[in-house]
C-alpha positions in Angstrom: 139.9 110.6 116.0 141.2 107.2 116.1 142.7 107.5 112.5 144.5 110.8 113.0 146.3 109.4 116.0 147.4 106.4 114.4 148.5 108.3 111.5 150.4 110.6 113.7 152.2 107.5 115.3 153.1 106.1 111.7 154.6 109.7 110.9 156.4 109.5 114.1 158.0 106.3 113.4 159.1 106.9 109.9 160.5 110.5 110.9 162.4 108.6 113.4 163.6 105.6 111.3 167.3 105.4 110.5 168.0 107.2 113.9 170.1 104.9 116.2 168.5 104.6 119.5 171.7 103.0 121.1 174.5 105.1 122.8 176.4 107.0 120.3 179.9 106.1 119.7 182.6 108.8 120.4 185.8 107.1 120.7 188.0 104.8 118.5 191.6 104.0 119.0 192.0 106.5 121.7 190.7 109.5 119.8 187.4 111.2 120.9 185.2 113.4 119.2 184.9 116.8 120.4 188.1 117.0 122.0 190.9 119.0 121.4 193.6 117.8 118.8 196.4 119.3 120.9 195.9 116.3 123.3 197.1 113.9 120.6 200.3 115.1 119.3 202.2 111.8 120.2 199.9 110.0 117.9 199.8 112.2 115.1 202.3 113.1 112.3 201.7 117.0 113.1 203.9 117.5 109.5 201.1 116.2 107.6 198.6 118.7 108.4 196.7 120.6 105.8 193.3 122.2 105.2 190.7 120.0 103.2 190.6 120.9 99.7 187.0 122.8 99.1 186.5 122.5 102.8 189.2 125.0 104.2 187.2 125.2 107.5 188.2 121.6 108.2 192.0 120.5 108.4 193.3 116.9 108.6 196.2 115.3 110.0 197.5 111.8 109.5 197.7 109.1 112.2 200.8 107.2 113.2 200.4 103.4 112.7 199.0 101.7 115.9 198.0 98.0 116.9 195.1 97.0 114.6 195.2 100.0 112.4 197.0 100.8 109.3 196.5 104.4 108.9 194.0 107.1 109.6 193.1 110.9 109.2 191.7 113.4 112.1 189.8 116.3 111.0 189.3 118.8 113.3 187.8 122.6 113.3 189.6 125.6 112.1 187.1 128.3 112.5 184.1 127.9 115.0 185.9 125.6 117.4 189.6 125.7 116.2 191.0 122.4 117.2 188.1 120.5 117.9 188.2 116.9 116.6 184.9 116.5 114.3 186.1 113.4 112.3 187.8 110.2 113.0 188.5 108.0 109.9 190.8 104.9 110.4 191.9 102.0 108.1 191.9 98.6 109.8 195.0 96.4 109.5 193.1 93.5 108.5 191.8 94.0 105.0 189.9 90.8 104.6 186.2 90.2 104.2 186.1 87.9 107.1 187.4 90.6 109.3 184.6 93.0 108.2 182.0 90.7 108.5 182.8 89.9 112.1 183.4 93.6 112.9 179.9 94.5 111.6 178.5 92.0 113.8 180.5 93.3 116.8 179.1 96.9 116.0 175.6 95.7 115.6 176.0 94.2 119.1 176.7 97.2 120.8 175.2 99.8 118.5 172.3 98.1 116.6 171.9 97.8 113.1 172.8 100.2 110.5 170.1 102.6 109.1 171.6 102.9 105.6 173.2 101.2 103.0 176.1 103.4 101.0 177.6 100.7 98.9 177.5 100.1 95.3 174.9 97.9 93.6 177.8 95.4 92.6 178.7 95.2 96.3 182.4 96.1 95.1 182.3 98.8 97.9 180.2 97.5 101.0 179.3 100.4 103.0 177.0 100.9 105.8 175.8 104.3 107.7 174.6 104.6 111.5 173.2 107.7 112.5 172.8 108.8 116.1 172.1 111.6 118.4 173.9 111.4 121.8 172.6 112.7 125.1 173.8 116.3 124.6 172.2 116.2 121.2 174.9 116.2 118.9 174.4 114.2 115.6 177.1 111.6 115.1 177.3 109.3 111.8 179.4 106.2 111.7 180.0 104.4 108.3 181.8 101.2 108.2 183.1 100.3 104.6 184.9 97.2 102.9 186.2 97.7 99.3 187.5 94.5 97.6 189.2 96.0 94.7 192.3 98.2 94.4 190.8 101.4 93.4 190.4 105.1 94.3 188.6 104.0 97.5 191.6 101.7 98.6 191.3 97.9 99.2 190.5 97.1 102.9 188.5 98.0 105.8 187.7 101.4 107.1 185.7 103.4 109.5 184.5 106.8 110.0 182.9 108.7 112.9 181.6 112.2 112.3 180.4 115.0 114.4 178.0 116.3 112.0 176.8 119.3 113.9 180.1 120.5 114.4 181.2 120.1 111.0 178.3 122.3 109.9 179.1 124.7 112.5 182.6 124.8 111.1 181.4 125.5 107.4 178.9 128.4 108.5 181.5 130.1 110.7 183.9 129.9 107.4 181.1 131.0 105.1 180.4 134.2 107.3 184.0 135.1 107.5 184.4 134.7 103.7 181.2 135.0 101.8 182.6 134.6 98.3 183.7 131.1 99.1 180.5 129.7 98.4 181.1 130.0 94.7 184.5 128.9 94.7 183.8 125.8 96.8 183.7 123.1 94.1 183.3 122.8 90.4 180.0 123.4 89.1 178.0 121.7 86.9 176.6 123.2 83.8 173.4 125.2 84.1 170.4 123.4 82.7 170.0 123.8 79.0 173.7 125.0 78.5 175.3 122.8 75.9 178.1 120.7 77.3 181.5 120.5 75.5 182.0 116.7 75.7 185.2 117.2 74.0 186.8 119.1 76.9 185.8 116.0 79.3 186.7 112.9 76.9 190.3 111.8 76.8 191.9 112.2 73.4 
């Protein structure tokens, strides 16, 4: 009896590991997850609006420069909840590692320690992920990243807040309307056992 009770407690702890109990973040630089994109036209360059490739159920628009932030992309729904902001991704004006180190300390004070390491083994990209469930049972992820080399990831510091459930809702809505989209969503890897034409993939 005691063994079973202890086992159940242990399993509960394992299943809840990585889920931050601190208050879930929703807002950054004046943008708020779950609100309508139309409320922020003065802060956005609406001429840059376009669907995300392979994820046409979400649209993105660039932010205008603001104090402390160099650039950003605001993503919003285009199917289940058209116009609802589902992701806030911003790049900080300060690219330094010292800024990143202090920022992560400040974030940990408010939201606790990150649950998941997302960077590379060589720490060229330092990336941490937090996962939350807010009072309305919405799942929210937060990723803070520092990149020290000028690569495709772009050097500097960035943060991303995502309303995970709403992204899933947008995807499901789109797939119901366009069932064939699933096959076209992204390039597919070769089936198991099928010879790969490496000559096609290696630069000449």
